[in-house]
N, C-alpha and C positions, 0 to 999 in steps of 0.2 A: 379416775385419773384427773388431776388438777391441770388447769391450763390458764393462760393469761390472754387478755385481749388488749391491744394497744390502741389508744384513742388520741387523736390530735384535736384539741379544742380550737375554738375560733381565733384565739389570740396566738396560736402556734404552740401552746404548752402541750406536752405529752403526758398522758395519764395512763395508768394500767389498771384494768379490772381483773380480779382474781376469781376464778370459777372452779367449782368442784361438783362431783356427783355423790349423792348420798347412797345408802345401801339399797334403796328402792330404785335407783337410777335417775332420780329427779335432779335437775341442775340448780345450784345455789351460788350466790355471790358472797364473797367475804368482804367486799367493799372496793373502793377505788383508791389507788395509791399513787404517790408522786414518782416513785422509783420502781423499776422492775424487780429489784431485790426484795423490797418490802412486800410487793404483791406475791412474789413467789413464796416467800416465807409464810405469809398468811394462808395461802392455798395449801401448802404442805402441812401446816398446823391443823387445818380443818380436816385434811385427810387422815392425819395421825389420830385425831379424836374419833373419827369414824372407825378406824381399824381397832382402836382400843375399846370401843363400845361406850365412849363417854359423850358422844355427840347428841345434842338435843335439837329437834326440829324447831326452828323459830315459829313456824305456823301453828304448832300445837298449843300455844298459849293464847291464841286469838279467840276472843269471845265477843259476840255482838252485844250491843247495849240491850236489845230486846231480850236476848237469852239471859243476860245478867239480871234484868228486872224480874223476869218471870221465874227464874230458878233460885236466885239468891236474895235479892232485895226484899221482895214481898211475895213469896210463893203461895201464900194462903189467900191473897186478894184476887178477886175476880174483876177483870177489866171489861168494861162495856164499850 
């Protein structure tokens, strides 16, 4: 289920954070928006992608530099 969080910045501006839960139950943010309507739409879009099976976890593409060097860049080299 998607939900919004209202934040008031130091200057008095109001911003909205849109949050949703993936299929595994982990919480993710779709970003920060100036209006409640934009935040609500982004959260609903993210949920629709999950329901349709089109959602891709943003953390799946993260690779450390050390892993990249050892596995892709020069896998045959031995580092001392």
